[in-house]
N, CA, C and O atoms as CSV, one atom per row, in Angstrom:
chain,resi,resn,atom,element,x,y,z
A,1,MET,N,N,85.181,112.110,74.017
A,1,MET,CA,C,84.386,110.550,74.057
A,1,MET,C,C,83.172,110.959,72.925
A,1,MET,O,O,82.192,111.594,73.315
A,2,SER,N,N,83.253,110.713,72.070
A,2,SER,CA,C,82.352,110.388,70.617
A,2,SER,C,C,80.806,109.971,71.032
A,2,SER,O,O,80.656,109.604,72.198
A,3,ASP,N,N,79.916,109.993,70.373
A,3,ASP,CA,C,78.449,110.197,70.876
A,3,ASP,C,C,78.148,108.700,70.731
A,3,ASP,O,O,77.124,108.366,71.326
A,4,THR,N,N,79.022,107.371,69.853
A,4,THR,CA,C,79.107,106.051,70.015
A,4,THR,C,C,79.210,105.520,70.921
A,4,THR,O,O,78.501,104.543,71.163
A,5,GLY,N,N,80.800,106.296,72.360
A,5,GLY,CA,C,80.769,105.444,73.385
A,5,GLY,C,C,82.073,105.280,73.093
A,5,GLY,O,O,82.747,104.666,73.920
A,6,THR,N,N,82.743,105.801,71.825
A,6,THR,CA,C,84.345,105.508,71.946
A,6,THR,C,C,85.428,106.582,71.972
A,6,THR,O,O,85.359,107.391,71.047
A,7,LEU,N,N,86.208,106.712,72.669
A,7,LEU,CA,C,87.139,107.624,72.656
A,7,LEU,C,C,87.863,107.703,71.403
A,7,LEU,O,O,88.125,106.694,70.748
A,8,ALA,N,N,88.243,109.053,70.997
A,8,ALA,CA,C,89.242,109.139,69.679
A,8,ALA,C,C,90.062,110.277,69.612
A,8,ALA,O,O,89.436,111.308,69.858
A,9,GLY,N,N,91.390,110.455,69.333
A,9,GLY,CA,C,92.116,111.673,69.098
A,9,GLY,C,C,92.534,111.960,70.917
A,9,GLY,O,O,92.898,111.082,71.699
A,10,SER,N,N,92.362,113.308,71.205
A,10,SER,CA,C,93.400,113.730,71.732
A,10,SER,C,C,92.480,113.633,72.864
A,10,SER,O,O,91.254,113.677,72.763
A,11,ALA,N,N,93.486,113.432,74.504
A,11,ALA,CA,C,92.720,112.949,75.535
A,11,ALA,C,C,93.403,112.990,76.740
A,11,ALA,O,O,94.586,113.075,76.408
A,12,LEU,N,N,93.334,112.979,77.969
A,12,LEU,CA,C,94.477,112.944,78.908
A,12,LEU,C,C,94.279,111.675,79.501
A,12,LEU,O,O,93.216,111.119,79.776
A,13,ARG,N,N,95.927,111.131,79.727
A,13,ARG,CA,C,96.022,110.118,80.874
A,13,ARG,C,C,96.144,110.004,81.956
A,13,ARG,O,O,97.232,109.713,82.452
A,14,LEU,N,N,95.116,110.189,82.617
A,14,LEU,CA,C,95.347,110.369,84.292
A,14,LEU,C,C,96.085,109.058,85.181
A,14,LEU,O,O,95.304,108.137,85.422
A,15,THR,N,N,97.427,108.894,85.661
A,15,THR,CA,C,97.875,107.877,86.170
A,15,THR,C,C,98.012,108.129,87.464
A,15,THR,O,O,98.877,108.981,87.663
A,16,VAL,N,N,97.411,107.652,88.593
A,16,VAL,CA,C,97.657,107.687,90.136
A,16,VAL,C,C,98.479,106.463,90.889
A,16,VAL,O,O,98.005,105.350,91.116
A,17,PHE,N,N,99.481,106.799,91.143
A,17,PHE,CA,C,100.450,106.027,91.874
A,17,PHE,C,C,100.205,105.716,93.455
A,17,PHE,O,O,100.451,106.656,94.212
A,18,VAL,N,N,99.701,104.380,94.092
A,18,VAL,CA,C,99.359,104.694,95.560
A,18,VAL,C,C,99.837,103.215,96.338
A,18,VAL,O,O,99.843,102.414,95.404
A,19,GLY,N,N,100.045,102.827,96.989
A,19,GLY,CA,C,100.443,101.523,97.494
A,19,GLY,C,C,99.007,100.574,97.568
A,19,GLY,O,O,97.805,100.768,97.746
A,20,GLU,N,N,99.811,99.578,97.347
A,20,GLU,CA,C,99.116,98.240,97.314
A,20,GLU,C,C,98.000,98.258,98.720
A,20,GLU,O,O,96.842,97.840,98.742
A,21,SER,N,N,98.556,98.700,99.506
A,21,SER,CA,C,97.799,98.431,100.940
A,21,SER,C,C,97.105,99.855,101.427
A,21,SER,O,O,96.556,99.957,102.524
A,22,ASP,N,N,97.171,100.636,100.741
A,22,ASP,CA,C,96.449,101.465,101.029
A,22,ASP,C,C,94.903,101.308,100.783
A,22,ASP,O,O,94.384,100.681,99.859
A,23,GLN,N,N,94.063,102.220,102.109
A,23,GLN,CA,C,92.650,101.732,102.105
A,23,GLN,C,C,91.723,102.883,101.911
A,23,GLN,O,O,92.243,103.998,101.951
A,24,TRP,N,N,90.518,102.810,101.719
A,24,TRP,CA,C,89.610,103.984,102.061
A,24,TRP,C,C,88.280,102.955,102.370
A,24,TRP,O,O,87.720,102.069,101.724
A,25,HIS,N,N,88.059,103.657,103.913
A,25,HIS,CA,C,87.038,102.983,104.487
A,25,HIS,C,C,86.862,101.440,104.269
A,25,HIS,O,O,85.847,100.947,103.779
A,26,HIS,N,N,87.857,100.797,104.647
A,26,HIS,CA,C,88.238,99.034,104.497
A,26,HIS,C,C,88.066,98.332,103.552
A,26,HIS,O,O,87.555,97.213,103.564
A,27,ARG,N,N,88.691,99.228,102.163
A,27,ARG,CA,C,88.866,98.814,100.748
A,27,ARG,C,C,90.028,99.316,100.327
A,27,ARG,O,O,90.572,100.311,100.807
A,28,PRO,N,N,90.581,98.418,99.114
A,28,PRO,CA,C,91.864,99.143,98.886
A,28,PRO,C,C,91.162,100.184,98.034
A,28,PRO,O,O,90.069,100.206,97.468
A,29,LEU,N,N,92.460,101.283,98.171
A,29,LEU,CA,C,92.025,102.034,97.425
A,29,LEU,C,C,91.954,102.367,96.104
A,29,LEU,O,O,91.496,103.423,95.668
A,30,TYR,N,N,92.330,101.623,95.577
A,30,TYR,CA,C,92.667,101.300,93.719
A,30,TYR,C,C,91.392,101.236,93.617
A,30,TYR,O,O,90.686,101.969,92.924
A,31,THR,N,N,90.961,100.119,94.490
A,31,THR,CA,C,89.502,99.738,94.202
A,31,THR,C,C,88.553,100.799,94.225
A,31,THR,O,O,87.708,100.941,93.341
A,32,GLU,N,N,88.700,101.740,95.465
A,32,GLU,CA,C,87.565,102.953,95.434
A,32,GLU,C,C,87.673,103.497,94.245
A,32,GLU,O,O,86.649,103.605,93.570
A,33,ILE,N,N,89.138,104.032,93.646
A,33,ILE,CA,C,89.389,104.571,92.533
A,33,ILE,C,C,88.378,104.470,91.171
A,33,ILE,O,O,87.620,105.206,90.539
A,34,VAL,N,N,88.901,102.978,91.135
A,34,VAL,CA,C,88.048,102.541,89.874
A,34,VAL,C,C,86.554,102.372,89.697
A,34,VAL,O,O,85.850,102.461,88.691
A,35,HIS,N,N,86.189,102.028,91.317
A,35,HIS,CA,C,85.061,101.937,90.972
A,35,HIS,C,C,84.125,103.628,90.794
A,35,HIS,O,O,83.166,103.681,90.025
A,36,ARG,N,N,84.560,104.862,91.582
A,36,ARG,CA,C,84.507,106.067,91.369
A,36,ARG,C,C,84.471,106.504,89.405
A,36,ARG,O,O,83.750,107.298,88.801
A,37,ALA,N,N,85.485,105.656,88.944
A,37,ALA,CA,C,85.837,106.593,87.912
A,37,ALA,C,C,84.976,105.630,86.905
A,37,ALA,O,O,85.083,105.829,85.695
A,38,HIS,N,N,84.082,104.538,87.414
A,38,HIS,CA,C,83.187,103.734,86.312
A,38,HIS,C,C,81.884,104.354,86.801
A,38,HIS,O,O,81.004,104.209,85.953
A,39,ALA,N,N,81.590,104.814,87.579
A,39,ALA,CA,C,80.498,105.646,88.661
A,39,ALA,C,C,80.269,107.045,87.563
A,39,ALA,O,O,79.320,107.246,86.805
A,40,ALA,N,N,81.504,107.898,87.792
A,40,ALA,CA,C,81.498,108.739,86.912
A,40,ALA,C,C,81.470,108.970,85.043
A,40,ALA,O,O,81.631,109.973,84.348
A,41,GLY,N,N,81.168,107.431,84.686
A,41,GLY,CA,C,80.899,107.576,83.279
A,41,GLY,C,C,82.343,107.309,82.667
A,41,GLY,O,O,82.386,106.726,81.584
A,42,LEU,N,N,83.227,107.596,83.127
A,42,LEU,CA,C,84.844,107.495,82.331
A,42,LEU,C,C,85.053,106.450,81.393
A,42,LEU,O,O,84.521,105.348,81.532
A,43,ALA,N,N,85.912,106.779,80.306
A,43,ALA,CA,C,85.934,105.267,79.154
A,43,ALA,C,C,86.425,103.812,79.947
A,43,ALA,O,O,86.142,102.657,79.627
A,44,GLY,N,N,87.282,104.309,81.122
A,44,GLY,CA,C,87.493,102.637,81.325
A,44,GLY,C,C,88.461,103.188,82.657
A,44,GLY,O,O,88.504,104.329,83.119
A,45,ALA,N,N,89.245,101.910,83.115
A,45,ALA,CA,C,90.420,102.594,84.108
A,45,ALA,C,C,90.992,100.923,84.322
A,45,ALA,O,O,90.368,99.887,84.549
A,46,THR,N,N,92.017,101.115,84.192
A,46,THR,CA,C,93.360,99.795,84.451
A,46,THR,C,C,94.007,100.189,85.819
A,46,THR,O,O,94.404,101.294,86.188
A,47,VAL,N,N,94.008,98.697,86.629
A,47,VAL,CA,C,95.470,98.835,87.634
A,47,VAL,C,C,96.266,97.956,87.386
A,47,VAL,O,O,95.972,96.863,86.902
A,48,LEU,N,N,97.503,98.381,87.727
A,48,LEU,CA,C,98.655,97.387,87.621
A,48,LEU,C,C,99.608,97.542,88.319
A,48,LEU,O,O,100.218,98.610,88.383
A,49,ARG,N,N,99.886,96.572,88.923
A,49,ARG,CA,C,100.804,96.271,90.288
A,49,ARG,C,C,102.139,96.285,89.962
A,49,ARG,O,O,102.579,95.535,89.091
A,50,GLY,N,N,102.743,96.961,90.491
A,50,GLY,CA,C,104.402,97.609,90.355
A,50,GLY,C,C,104.991,96.127,91.076
A,50,GLY,O,O,104.368,95.653,92.026
A,51,ILE,N,N,106.253,95.434,90.536
A,51,ILE,CA,C,107.123,94.593,91.391
A,51,ILE,C,C,108.535,95.493,91.980
A,51,ILE,O,O,109.518,94.852,92.349
A,52,GLU,N,N,108.536,96.469,92.012
A,52,GLU,CA,C,109.276,97.031,92.469
A,52,GLU,C,C,109.374,98.729,92.603
A,52,GLU,O,O,109.063,99.293,91.555
A,53,GLY,N,N,109.791,99.713,93.826
A,53,GLY,CA,C,109.178,100.715,93.486
A,53,GLY,C,C,109.531,101.761,95.184
A,53,GLY,O,O,109.491,101.397,96.359
A,54,PHE,N,N,109.802,102.897,94.653
A,54,PHE,CA,C,109.559,103.698,95.839
A,54,PHE,C,C,109.483,105.244,95.667
A,54,PHE,O,O,109.954,105.875,94.721
A,55,GLY,N,N,108.684,105.844,96.945
A,55,GLY,CA,C,107.663,106.823,96.642
A,55,GLY,C,C,109.177,108.179,97.192
A,55,GLY,O,O,110.394,108.354,97.251
A,56,ALA,N,N,107.482,108.928,97.526
A,56,ALA,CA,C,108.287,110.578,98.562
A,56,ALA,C,C,108.838,109.495,99.914
A,56,ALA,O,O,109.898,109.911,100.384
A,57,SER,N,N,108.367,108.341,100.531
A,57,SER,CA,C,108.976,108.095,101.641
A,57,SER,C,C,110.177,107.800,101.377
A,57,SER,O,O,110.830,107.673,102.413
A,58,SER,N,N,111.012,107.564,100.050
A,58,SER,CA,C,111.987,106.730,100.159
A,58,SER,C,C,112.544,105.778,100.445
A,58,SER,O,O,113.755,105.581,100.342
A,59,ARG,N,N,111.236,104.621,101.089
A,59,ARG,CA,C,111.079,103.275,101.311
A,59,ARG,C,C,111.213,102.479,99.952
A,59,ARG,O,O,110.355,102.808,99.133
A,60,ILE,N,N,112.165,101.430,99.498
A,60,ILE,CA,C,111.992,100.824,98.428
A,60,ILE,C,C,111.258,99.482,99.231
A,60,ILE,O,O,111.473,98.986,100.337
A,61,HIS,N,N,110.064,99.061,97.875
A,61,HIS,CA,C,109.103,97.967,98.178
A,61,HIS,C,C,109.362,97.398,97.210
A,61,HIS,O,O,109.630,98.050,96.201
A,62,THR,N,N,109.369,95.979,97.186
A,62,THR,CA,C,109.847,95.012,96.207
A,62,THR,C,C,108.914,93.567,96.327
A,62,THR,O,O,108.444,93.171,97.394
A,63,ALA,N,N,108.809,93.126,95.497
A,63,ALA,CA,C,108.420,91.802,95.321
A,63,ALA,C,C,109.664,90.778,95.385
A,63,ALA,O,O,109.303,89.876,94.629
A,64,ARG,N,N,110.401,90.581,95.675
A,64,ARG,CA,C,111.659,90.017,95.332
A,64,ARG,C,C,111.413,88.899,96.367
A,64,ARG,O,O,111.037,89.423,97.415
A,65,LEU,N,N,111.474,87.721,96.456
A,65,LEU,CA,C,111.332,86.634,97.540
A,65,LEU,C,C,111.878,86.657,98.682
A,65,LEU,O,O,111.478,85.936,99.595
A,66,LEU,N,N,112.889,87.499,98.806
A,66,LEU,CA,C,114.129,87.703,100.209
A,66,LEU,C,C,113.533,88.795,101.050
A,66,LEU,O,O,113.610,88.846,102.277
A,67,SER,N,N,112.819,89.824,100.127
A,67,SER,CA,C,112.482,90.587,100.827
A,67,SER,C,C,111.050,91.435,100.601
A,67,SER,O,O,110.823,92.639,100.487
A,68,LEU,N,N,110.197,90.252,100.588
A,68,LEU,CA,C,108.734,90.673,99.949
A,68,LEU,C,C,107.854,91.868,100.857
A,68,LEU,O,O,107.605,92.034,102.051
A,69,SER,N,N,107.635,92.371,99.962
A,69,SER,CA,C,106.686,93.752,100.604
A,69,SER,C,C,105.259,93.441,100.537
A,69,SER,O,O,104.835,92.774,99.593
A,70,GLU,N,N,104.288,93.973,101.687
A,70,GLU,CA,C,102.928,93.510,101.430
A,70,GLU,C,C,102.445,95.446,101.137
A,70,GLU,O,O,101.390,95.886,101.595
A,71,ASP,N,N,103.125,96.063,100.579
A,71,ASP,CA,C,102.911,96.936,100.275
A,71,ASP,C,C,103.676,97.601,99.271
A,71,ASP,O,O,104.420,98.572,99.408
A,72,LEU,N,N,103.294,96.713,97.868
A,72,LEU,CA,C,103.907,96.950,96.678
A,72,LEU,C,C,103.062,98.361,96.028
A,72,LEU,O,O,102.120,98.762,96.710
A,73,PRO,N,N,103.351,99.044,94.851
A,73,PRO,CA,C,103.270,100.302,94.055
A,73,PRO,C,C,101.918,99.451,93.253
A,73,PRO,O,O,101.707,98.266,92.994
A,74,VAL,N,N,101.205,100.655,93.040
A,74,VAL,CA,C,100.082,100.546,92.124
A,74,VAL,C,C,99.396,101.772,91.299
A,74,VAL,O,O,98.949,102.786,91.834
A,75,ALA,N,N,99.391,101.530,90.049
A,75,ALA,CA,C,99.183,102.367,89.175
A,75,ALA,C,C,97.425,102.125,89.070
A,75,ALA,O,O,96.881,101.037,89.256
A,76,VAL,N,N,96.687,103.455,88.717
A,76,VAL,CA,C,95.293,103.316,88.344
A,76,VAL,C,C,96.013,104.535,86.782
A,76,VAL,O,O,96.795,105.467,86.601
A,77,ILE,N,N,95.108,103.696,86.075
A,77,ILE,CA,C,95.429,104.538,84.765
A,77,ILE,C,C,93.835,104.840,83.997
A,77,ILE,O,O,93.004,103.972,83.731
A,78,VAL,N,N,93.728,106.145,83.776
A,78,VAL,CA,C,92.585,106.390,83.203
A,78,VAL,C,C,92.575,107.152,82.215
A,78,VAL,O,O,92.860,108.334,82.408
A,79,VAL,N,N,92.237,106.685,80.855
A,79,VAL,CA,C,92.199,107.333,79.613
A,79,VAL,C,C,91.126,108.262,79.062
A,79,VAL,O,O,90.494,107.643,78.206
A,80,GLU,N,N,90.726,109.352,79.195
A,80,GLU,CA,C,89.474,110.192,78.928
A,80,GLU,C,C,90.187,111.426,78.350
A,80,GLU,O,O,91.367,111.742,78.194
A,81,GLY,N,N,88.843,112.069,78.063
A,81,GLY,CA,C,88.769,113.727,77.361
A,81,GLY,C,C,89.436,114.649,78.494
A,81,GLY,O,O,88.977,114.389,79.606
A,82,GLU,N,N,90.066,115.307,78.487
A,82,GLU,CA,C,90.349,116.210,79.179
A,82,GLU,C,C,89.342,117.041,80.026
A,82,GLU,O,O,89.776,117.333,81.140
A,83,ASP,N,N,88.330,117.398,79.792
A,83,ASP,CA,C,87.010,117.864,80.599
A,83,ASP,C,C,86.715,117.045,81.690
A,83,ASP,O,O,86.728,117.422,82.861
A,84,ARG,N,N,86.245,115.063,80.999
A,84,ARG,CA,C,85.828,114.679,82.000
A,84,ARG,C,C,87.074,114.133,82.678
A,84,ARG,O,O,86.773,113.630,83.760
A,85,VAL,N,N,87.831,114.091,82.518
A,85,VAL,CA,C,89.281,113.586,83.620
A,85,VAL,C,C,89.452,114.962,84.659
A,85,VAL,O,O,89.500,114.821,85.881
A,86,ARG,N,N,89.543,116.413,83.935
A,86,ARG,CA,C,89.227,117.641,85.216
A,86,ARG,C,C,88.039,117.421,85.945
A,86,ARG,O,O,87.796,118.023,86.991
A,87,ALA,N,N,87.584,116.911,85.636
A,87,ALA,CA,C,85.983,116.860,86.416
A,87,ALA,C,C,85.980,116.065,87.209
A,87,ALA,O,O,85.072,116.199,88.029
A,88,PHE,N,N,86.789,115.030,87.388
A,88,PHE,CA,C,86.937,113.750,88.227
A,88,PHE,C,C,87.987,113.810,89.343
A,88,PHE,O,O,87.956,113.085,90.337
A,89,LEU,N,N,89.045,114.865,89.056
A,89,LEU,CA,C,90.188,115.205,90.064
A,89,LEU,C,C,89.373,115.264,91.351
A,89,LEU,O,O,89.431,114.426,92.252
A,90,PRO,N,N,88.551,116.430,91.330
A,90,PRO,CA,C,88.055,116.461,93.057
A,90,PRO,C,C,88.045,115.586,93.590
A,90,PRO,O,O,88.781,115.619,94.576
A,91,GLN,N,N,87.165,114.070,93.328
A,91,GLN,CA,C,87.368,113.029,93.950
A,91,GLN,C,C,88.439,112.247,94.454
A,91,GLN,O,O,88.466,111.507,95.437
A,92,LEU,N,N,89.599,112.617,93.360
A,92,LEU,CA,C,91.105,111.998,94.091
A,92,LEU,C,C,91.383,112.914,95.407
A,92,LEU,O,O,91.304,112.390,96.518
A,93,ASP,N,N,91.747,114.444,95.247
A,93,ASP,CA,C,91.371,115.054,96.329
A,93,ASP,C,C,91.038,114.621,97.856
A,93,ASP,O,O,91.854,114.652,98.778
A,94,GLU,N,N,89.556,114.173,97.958
A,94,GLU,CA,C,89.334,113.325,98.714
A,94,GLU,C,C,89.975,112.006,98.993
A,94,GLU,O,O,90.058,111.611,100.156
A,95,LEU,N,N,90.428,111.311,98.007
A,95,LEU,CA,C,90.608,109.845,98.253
A,95,LEU,C,C,92.339,109.838,98.487
A,95,LEU,O,O,92.682,109.252,99.514
A,96,ILE,N,N,93.353,110.369,97.725
A,96,ILE,CA,C,94.667,110.793,97.847
A,96,ILE,C,C,95.559,111.455,98.793
A,96,ILE,O,O,96.060,112.552,98.548
A,97,THR,N,N,95.845,110.547,100.299
A,97,THR,CA,C,96.555,111.227,101.032
A,97,THR,C,C,97.885,111.170,101.069
A,97,THR,O,O,98.533,112.146,101.446
A,98,GLU,N,N,98.564,109.838,100.624
A,98,GLU,CA,C,99.829,109.647,99.717
A,98,GLU,C,C,99.350,109.153,98.820
A,98,GLU,O,O,98.284,108.566,98.636
A,99,GLY,N,N,100.729,109.568,97.828
A,99,GLY,CA,C,101.056,109.037,96.672
A,99,GLY,C,C,101.127,110.052,95.406
A,99,GLY,O,O,101.195,111.230,95.757
A,100,LEU,N,N,101.126,109.877,94.299
A,100,LEU,CA,C,101.144,110.574,93.220
A,100,LEU,C,C,100.278,110.732,91.868
A,100,LEU,O,O,100.076,109.823,91.063
A,101,VAL,N,N,99.766,112.164,91.761
A,101,VAL,CA,C,98.925,111.896,90.542
A,101,VAL,C,C,99.114,113.116,89.584
A,101,VAL,O,O,99.139,114.344,89.671
A,102,ILE,N,N,99.285,111.740,88.218
A,102,ILE,CA,C,99.980,112.592,87.371
A,102,ILE,C,C,99.001,112.664,85.807
A,102,ILE,O,O,98.400,111.642,85.477
A,103,LEU,N,N,98.909,113.900,84.935
A,103,LEU,CA,C,98.526,113.945,83.605
A,103,LEU,C,C,99.405,113.978,82.925
A,103,LEU,O,O,100.489,114.490,83.206
A,104,ASP,N,N,98.977,113.185,81.412
A,104,ASP,CA,C,100.048,113.246,80.134
A,104,ASP,C,C,98.734,113.295,79.314
A,104,ASP,O,O,97.655,112.729,79.491
A,105,GLN,N,N,99.278,114.365,78.121
A,105,GLN,CA,C,98.263,114.345,76.878
A,105,GLN,C,C,98.526,113.002,76.331
A,105,GLN,O,O,99.585,112.382,76.429
A,106,VAL,N,N,97.597,112.675,75.827
A,106,VAL,CA,C,97.895,111.247,74.991
A,106,VAL,C,C,96.920,111.701,73.270
A,106,VAL,O,O,96.048,112.533,73.017
A,107,GLU,N,N,97.607,110.715,72.472
A,107,GLU,CA,C,96.539,110.225,71.134
A,107,GLU,C,C,95.809,108.888,71.250
A,107,GLU,O,O,96.338,107.846,70.863
A,108,VAL,N,N,94.713,108.926,71.733
A,108,VAL,CA,C,93.507,107.929,71.097
A,108,VAL,C,C,93.679,107.406,69.794
A,108,VAL,O,O,92.910,108.029,69.063
A,109,ILE,N,N,94.492,106.329,68.968
A,109,ILE,CA,C,94.602,105.861,68.179
A,109,ILE,C,C,93.395,105.184,68.202
A,109,ILE,O,O,92.716,105.703,67.316
A,110,ARG,N,N,92.658,104.159,68.828
A,110,ARG,CA,C,91.941,103.120,68.781
A,110,ARG,C,C,91.330,102.731,70.268
A,110,ARG,O,O,92.087,102.398,71.180
A,111,HIS,N,N,89.969,102.797,70.424
A,111,HIS,CA,C,89.151,102.580,71.270
A,111,HIS,C,C,88.009,101.892,71.058
A,111,HIS,O,O,86.996,102.445,70.627
A,112,VAL,N,N,88.086,100.395,71.395
A,112,VAL,CA,C,86.742,99.859,70.879
A,112,VAL,C,C,86.765,98.687,72.121
A,112,VAL,O,O,87.681,98.056,72.650
A,113,GLY,N,N,85.145,98.724,72.329
A,113,GLY,CA,C,84.822,97.679,73.341
A,113,GLY,C,C,84.233,96.343,72.717
A,113,GLY,O,O,83.931,96.203,71.532
A,114,ARG,N,N,84.140,95.548,73.544
A,114,ARG,CA,C,83.175,94.336,72.944
A,114,ARG,C,C,81.740,94.553,72.929
A,114,ARG,O,O,81.177,95.450,73.558
A,115,PRO,N,N,81.126,93.630,72.128
A,115,PRO,CA,C,79.851,94.122,71.683
A,115,PRO,C,C,79.102,93.580,72.608
A,115,PRO,O,O,79.543,92.890,73.528
A,116,PRO,N,N,77.905,93.862,72.421
A,116,PRO,CA,C,77.073,93.390,74.010
A,116,PRO,C,C,76.549,92.345,73.643
A,116,PRO,O,O,76.286,92.066,72.473
A,117,ARG,N,N,76.267,91.405,74.966
A,117,ARG,CA,C,75.883,90.096,74.602
A,117,ARG,C,C,74.473,89.877,74.214
A,117,ARG,O,O,74.090,88.753,73.888
């Protein structure tokens, strides 16, 4: 992250795949991950809800009407400098008991926030 608060150049994409119904102390796990990323000062986090998928359990979860699942796949995505992502990983060790955590090298072309009000 640069001094101006924008991210540019080489970075890591952290993606955490969990189930929508996964909980941490009675709140959605994906919410806890986002709030911890925010508290850690990471550049941003996005939660994407999947419409269908399966993981290590091999059970298919789907949003199709005839087989509506209450545990759809969710991906939490964070893009940040490598040092900051790696410093955040121990928090995920505490939170993730089922799921998948991956890191990808990425190049940030543009990262611009809204101006302050």
